[in-house]
N, C-alpha and C positions, 0 to 999 in steps of 0.2 A: 543420569545423563549429566554431568558439569557443563554447562556451558564453554566452547571451544571458540578460539579464535581463528575464525575461517579468512580474515586480511591478513596475516604475518604469516610467517615461516615458525612452524615444518608444514601447514598446511597449505599454506599460499608461496608461492604458484602452482603447486604442485596438483593442487585441488580447487576448481573455479567454484567460487561463491555464488555466482549468478546460477548453475546448475542446482545448487543448496538450497536457496532464496526459491527458486520453482519446486523443487522435492517438499521443501518444508510448508508453501503454501497448498503443497496436495495433499501434504499428509491432515493438514489442518481442515482443507474443506471435507477431507476424508470421515474425519469423525465428525462432524458436523452433520453430515450427510447420513452417515452409515447410524450414528447413536444420541447425537444433539436434537438435529431438527425435528419439531412437530409438524405432523402432514400441513402440506399447504405452505411448507417454505423449500428451499434448496439453495446452495453453497454453489459456487462456480472460482475457480482460481483465474489469475487474469494474472499476464505479465508482457511489459512491453517497457523497451529501454530507448529514450534517446525521442526525439520528434514524430510527433507524429502521421507528418504530410513531407516527404522528399520531393523537391527537384529532380526531376526526373531528363536530363536532356535528352537523351536515345528518345523518348516518346515525343519529342517534337519532329525529329529527324527520322521518324520511321515513316517508309517510303512502299510499304506493304499496297496490294490491291485495294480497291473499295469495296469488293466483294470479296470476301473468303469465305469457302466453305458454303456458300450459298447464300449466307447472310450478308445483309450489308452493315459493314462494318464501323465504328461510332468514330463519328467526324470530331478531331481533338481541336480544342480552341486553346488560343495562347493568347493570353491577357493582354494588353498595353500593360507598360510598365509603371508600378503602383506610384503614385505622385507621394504615400508617406509609407515607409518602411518603421515599424516600433521593436526594437529590440525584445525577445522574448525567452525564456525557458520553460521546457518540457520536458513536467519529472519522469523519470522512471517509474514501471508501474511494478509490484511486486504487491499482492494483493488477493484478499480471498473477499468477493463480494455473497451478502446472502439477501437474496431474494422473496419476497411474498407471490406466491403465483397466482391467488385470487384477482380476479380481472386486469389481468397481464402481470408482467413479471416487475414488481414495483421494490427499488432497492431499499432494503433497510437498514443495513448495517454493513461495516467494512471492517478488513483486519489489513492494516499496513506495514508491511515489512520493508523498513529503512534501508535503502542502498547506496553507494560513498557516492554515487554523484548526485541525490537528495542532500548531502552536505558538504560539499566542495566548492561551492561559492554563495555570496549571499543570496545571488536572483534566483540559486538554486532552490534553497533553503526555503526561499519566501515563496515559491510557487508551491512546495509538498505541505508549506503552513495552512495557505490559501487552500489548496484542494482541500484538506482536512477541516478548515473551519467553514468552507461553503457545503460539506457533508452537514456537519452539524447543525447551520442554520435553516437544513432544509428536514429536519428532524431524523437524521440518519445515525445512528448510533457508528462510533469509530475504535478500534482498539490500536495503537502503535506500537511496533518494537523493533527497537534499535539495539541492533548489536555489533554496529562500523565502529573498528577499533582503529583503523586506518585515516579517520577524518575527525578534528573536534566539533562540537557544537551540539547543544539541545534544541531537538525541532520541537519538542514540547513545549518547551520556553515560547518558541516561536510562536506558536502555536495560539498560547496564551496571550501572548502580549494581541494579537488580531482578535482578541476574545474581551479586549480590555481587560485582562488580571496579569498585568506586565510582574508581579511582582513574588508572590508565595506559589512555586509550582509543586510545592509537596516530596520534591527530593530535595535529599542532601545537597548543600553546594557544591558543585564543582561537577554534579555527575553528569556521564555523557553515555551509558550505556544505560535502559529503563525501558518499563513496557509501561503503557497506561491506557487506561479505558475511559472513554469518555460516554454520558449516557446525557442528551439533551430531554428532558422533562418538562411538566408542568405540575409547580408542586405550591397549592395555595393559591391557585390563580398568577403566579410568579412563573417567567418561564424561566429555567435553568439550566445548567450543567452541572453533573457531578463528574466526579473524577478520580476514580483510582490510579494514584501511579506508584509504580514498584520501580526500587532500582536494580540493574543487573550488575552480574559483575563472571568476568570469565574463570571458570572451574567451581561457580557456584550452580547451582539447580534453578529454573525457571518457575515460575509462580502460576496461578490460574488466575484468570481473568474475566470480570463477567462481560458478557456482550449482549447488550438490549436488542430485542426485536420489536421490543413495544414499551408502552412506561410500565406494565404489568409484569413483561416474560422477559429474564435473563436466564442466559446459558454459561455455565461454568467451560470456557475454553482452556484447557489444560497445556500450556506452551511445554511444559516438561514432555510429557506423552509423546505430543506431536513431535516436537524437536528430536526426543529419542527415536522417535519412527524414522523419521527422515534421516539422520545419522545414519539407521542401520539400512536404508534403502541404497544407503552410498557407501556403506563401507567404511566410514569413521569409527574412529573411536579416542 
């Protein structure tokens, strides 16, 4: 199934890229849970757009009685006006997270599907790159897949800048569609991040990339088969 352009006609706006991203993340999570992950691991898809916390004026205007259905209603606290307000960016999340179940659900890997909002301004690009670099700093493997054709920019390059490797992305100059796998590992006593970058293009098939669960175990993430499964589920041709 060659890569389609989900962000321009004829697909867009007739078909919604958000729905496809959620479906693709689900197809990847299904492949991991059904055939790839060993016992003791599980994968979950997560999707969230925009800020995590919204100020709801209606919450403070609610005059419902103190007791509802025999229980005491929680008292709403309105904090004083903050003395400092810092501009922030809350990145969209379309991702698959892999957890090791033993000893509690410990995140070991994440696969990120880039959204247009992740690329639409510097603050959003920085927030996305910081999130990925933060995962890597905690020893969590990451795969980033960027098929967004409606925004320019290379978030992989932004991640490398945060990792103090600003010059060589491993991709042809000008590449803006790509998939990249990152594995944080210790080699010969040195902490390194191994990187597998692959350029993408509309009309071409997608690659298979390694997703590391630990220093010894990697899984082959077949982006092509999961993409084809998502297209079939959404009746895209």
